[in-house]
N, C-alpha and C positions, 0 to 999 in steps of 0.2 A: 473471545480468545480462548476461553476455557470451555471444555465440554460441559453441557448442563449437568449439574450435580457433581462434577469432578473438577472444580476450579483449580485445585492445587496439584492435580496430576500433571506433571510437566512433560512437555515434549513438542516435538514437531520435527519430523523428518521430512525434509523436502528433497525430493529426489530430482535427479535430472539426468539428462541425456549423456550417454556415452558418445564420445566423438566418433564420427565415421572414419576418421583417419588420425594418425598420430602426429603428423606434422602440422605446423601452424598454417592455416589456409589464407590466401590473399583476401583483403577486404573487398566487398562488393561496391561498385560505383553507385553514386546517386543520392547519398544522404549527407546532410550538412551537420548532423549530430556527431559530436566527438565525445561527449560525456552524457551520462544519464544519472538522474537522481530519482529513485523510486521511494514513494512514501505510502505507507498503508496505515489505515485506522481500523482497529479491530471491531468487527461486528457493527459497522455503521449501516443503518438501513437505507435503502434507496428512497424510502418514503420521506425521510427528513431531508435528504439531499435535493430531491426534486419538488417536494411539497412544502418544505419547511416544517416547523414544529406542528405536531398533530394536535388540532384543537380539542379532540376528545380527551387527550392526556393532559394538555396544557391547562385546561380549565377544570380539571378534576381536583377533588380534595384528597385523592390517593396518589400513589406513585411518587411520593416526596414533594408533591406540589402544594400541599395545604398551606405551608408558610413560605411559599416562593413567589410572592406577588411581583418581585422585581424581575424574575425570570419570565413571567407572563407578559409583563410590559415590554421587556427587551426583545423577546422573540415572537410576540404575537403579531397579527396583521389580518387584514380583511381578505387577502387573496394568497394563493400559494406562491405567487411570484414575490410578493412583499415579504412573506414569512421566510422563504428560503434565502432571500438576499440579506435579511437581517441576521439569520443564523450563520450563513456562510458567505459573507460579502466578497471575499477575494475570489472564491470559486465562481460566483455569478457575475461579477463585474470585470474580471480579468480572464480567468480560464475559459469561461463559456463564450466570451467574445473573441478571444485571440486563439483559442484552441478547441478542444472537443470534450464533451461530457456525454456519455452513453449509459443508458440504463433506466430511462424514464418509461415505466410500464404504462403510464397514462397516455403515452405517445407511441405505443407499440415498439419501443426500443428495449429489447431484452438482452440482459447479460446474465448468464445462468452458470451456476456451478455444475460441473459434470460429475463430481464425486457425490456419493449418496449420503455421506455422513453429516455434512453441513456444520461441522465445527472446525476448530482452528488448524490442527495438524493437517487434515486433508485439504482444507482451503488454501493454506500457504503452500502446501506441496503442489497443488494444481497450478497456482500462480507461478511458481518458480521452476516447474518442470515441463509445463505444456501439456499435461495430461492428468487424469485421475489415476490413483494407484490404490484402489479399494482393497486389493488383495494384501497389501503390506502396510498401507498407511490408514489405519483404522482406530488409532487411539492417540492420546496426547502424551504417551510415554516419552521420556527424554532419552533419546538414543541418536546416534549418528544417522544421517539421512541414508536411506537405502540406495539412493542414486546421487550423482553429482547434481548440483544446482546450477542454474544459469549464471550465478555469481562466480562459481568456480570456472565455468567454461570461459567466461569473459576474461578472467585473469590469465588463464593458460593461453588462450588464443592470442591475446594481445601482449603476452609475455610481460606482465606488469609486476612491479614490486607488491608485496603482500598488502601494504597499507593503502594501495591505490584502489583496492576493492574492499570497501568497509561497510560494516553493518552495525548500527546502533539501535537497540531494541529495549523496550520497557519490560518485556517478559523474558525471564531467564531461559526459557526453552529455545530461544533463538540460537543458543550455543549449539543445539542439535539441528535446528531448522536450516541454518545458513549453509552448511557444508557437509558433504559426505566424508571428506577427509579433515578431521579436526586440525586447525591451524593453517589450513590452506588459504584462508582469507582472514582479514581482521574482523573480529567480532567482539563487541562489548554489549552485554545484555543482562537485564535484571540488576540486582545489587552486586555490581561487578566493578572493583577498583581498577583504575588504569595503572599498569605497571610503570609506564614512562609517559606521564602527561606531557603533551607537546607544548602547552602554554600554562602560565600561572592560573588562568581561569579554569582550565581543564583540571588542574590539581585541586583547586577549591571545590569544584563540582564533584569530583571523584570522592572527596572526603565528606562533603555535605550530604550525599545520598544516604549515608548510614545514620544521620540524625533526622532526616526528613522522611519518616517512614509512612508508607501507605497502609491501609487495612489488610493488604494482601502480601504475604511473605515472598511470593515469587515475582512480584511486579513492583517496580519502582515508579516514581512519578514521571509522567511524560515530560515535564519540564526539564528534569535532569537529563533524560535521554536526548531531547532535542538540543539542549544547550551544548552537551558534549559533542553531538554530531556537527553542530555549527563550528565549534572550535577545530574539529578535525578537518572540516571542509576548508576553512581558511588557512590552516597551517600545513596540511598535507596535500591538498588539491587532488582528491581521488578522481579517477575516471568514472567509477561507478560507486555511488553511495546509496545505501538502503537504510531508511529511517522507519522503524516500525513502532508506532504509538499504540497504546492499549487501553487507556482509562475509559474510553467509550464503552467497551464491552464489560469492564469491571463494574461500572456504575449501573449499566443496564441489568446485569444479573442481580443486582441488589434492588431492582425495581425503583431506582431513583431517577425518574425522568428529568428532574431538575438538573442533577449533576451530569447526566448523559448529554443534555443539551449544552451545558457549559463546557464539557470536555470536547464536544464536537465544534463548538465555536472556537475553542483554543486550537484545535486541529487546523481549522481554517486560518487562524492567525499564524501558525507555524508555516503553512504553505506560503503565505504572503511574505513573511520574513525571509524564508528560504529563497524565493524567487527574486526578491529585491537584492539579496546578497549575491546570487548568481549573476545578476545583470550588472553588479558593481565590480566584479572581478574579471580582468581581461582573459583569464584562462577559461572562463565559462561563458562570458557574454556572447550571445548570438550563436553559440554552438552547443547548447545544453538542452536536453529534453527532460521535462518533469513529468513523470508518470505517477498516477494516484489511483489507489484501489483499496478494496477491502476483502477480507477472507471469507466472510459469510454474511447472510442477512439475518433477519429475526422474524418473529411472529408479526401478524398484521393487525392485531386488535389489542385493546387495553389489557386483556387477560394473558395474551401470548407474547406481547412485544419483548418481555425480558428474556425469552427463551429462543433457542435454536437447536438444531440437531436433526437426526434422521426422522423424528416424529413431527417435525415442524416444516411442512412443505414450502411455506413462504420463505424460509431461510435460504432456499436455493437461488434466490434472485439477488444479484449484486450490481455493481456499477464500475465503470472505468472512466478516467479522465486523462488528458494529455495536453501539454503546452510546450511548444518548442519550435525550432526552425523548420522541421519537416512535417509539421501538423497544420493543415489548412485553417486559417483563422475564422472562427465564428460562422462557418457555413451552416445554414439551417438544414436540419435533417428532416426530410419530408416523406421518406418511405420507411416502412417497417424494417427493423434491424434485429438480427439475432446473433449475439456473440457469446463466447464462453470465457470463464476465467482462465482457461487453458491458453487463450490467445495472447496473454500478456508476455510470457517468456519468449515466444518466437518474434513478437513485435520488438521487444527490447534488443534482441540480437540483430534484427534487421536495421534498427535505428543506428546501431553502432557499425553498420556496414558488414555484418557477419551473416553467413548463410544460416537461416533458421533450421535447415536440415541437419545441423550439428546436434540438435536434440535427438533423443532416442528415436529409433524408427517407429516406436509405438505412439509417439506424440500425436495428439489429436488437435492441438491448437494450430491456428494459422495467423500470420501477420495481419494486423488490422489496417486495412487500407485507409480508413478514415484518419488514422494517426500518421500514416506514412505518405508523404508527398515527395516522390523521388524527383531529383533533377533529371531533365532529359539528357540522354546521351546523344552524341553526334548522329548516330544512326536513327534515333527516334526523331531528331529534329528534321532529318531529311525526308521523312515520310509525309 
């Protein structure tokens, strides 16, 4: 989440595309998705996602593992398949079988950052705008996004009330990340009290965050972020919800592999709870896509794994996952793939039936066909 050596420099401006026209455009035919939930985990390596816990780190006496026998037992295993399913059971027993996960470099599946900086502001910017913006997005300074984000585009194009596009984030910089125009969408990030808690549980969580402090002044516990997001989901029924969790990156920067693994396991638990809740609510069941991503990778060996940034080439490799009514279930990927983080924003728009060309003309991302399975039109059926 933080730039190496600058963990408390706050920001993230995520830019996005100016609309090509001023009027709301008609929705494109062919998608079943009516709502999208985007979840990101900060600095989650593709290595743990696809290989599970790294044996070289897991069985070390360093990296916080010396007194973490229970972590070794819980997340160890004789094969990468066993280790990854122990670490992220929902991702591998549900998402992988019913949806798509891409980014396994061991299988020639590449998802790469296009920005050169490989830390959070540029990473989230690329995810939310469909392109790198190295000329203006080159720090974690906390300022309004230089461009509109895909979140703002969705709200305007669908003419939604403000709380129907909502962001809940552990890192306070998402106040800058989420919107070019402050207040254009609902954002709750960092140690941020809710002005009007929608439920008694929300009020309790809003108050508790100031007693349950983390070691980092700009980042609250993922638990608070996730539970607040769940309350908003059930009470406000947003069309687009973005949940940005961050403790994986915080513990990694501390070289605490034990806590990193535990935070990653909790991330997977959040995905499971979220998906089950979506399937239990009539407003979401059968018409919601869950998108999962990360903002950057990390180093690829025990000495570099805590780090990322321009001087860590391995940090350019990330991953994407999707689960929903427009994503083919569990189809094995047998050919090499190369995608970019820039592809997420146009994919999100197309899932909601919107033309991805609404992004800036400079956008380099393209909709990911592995995630989009369009319904055939009558003209297509006739061919």
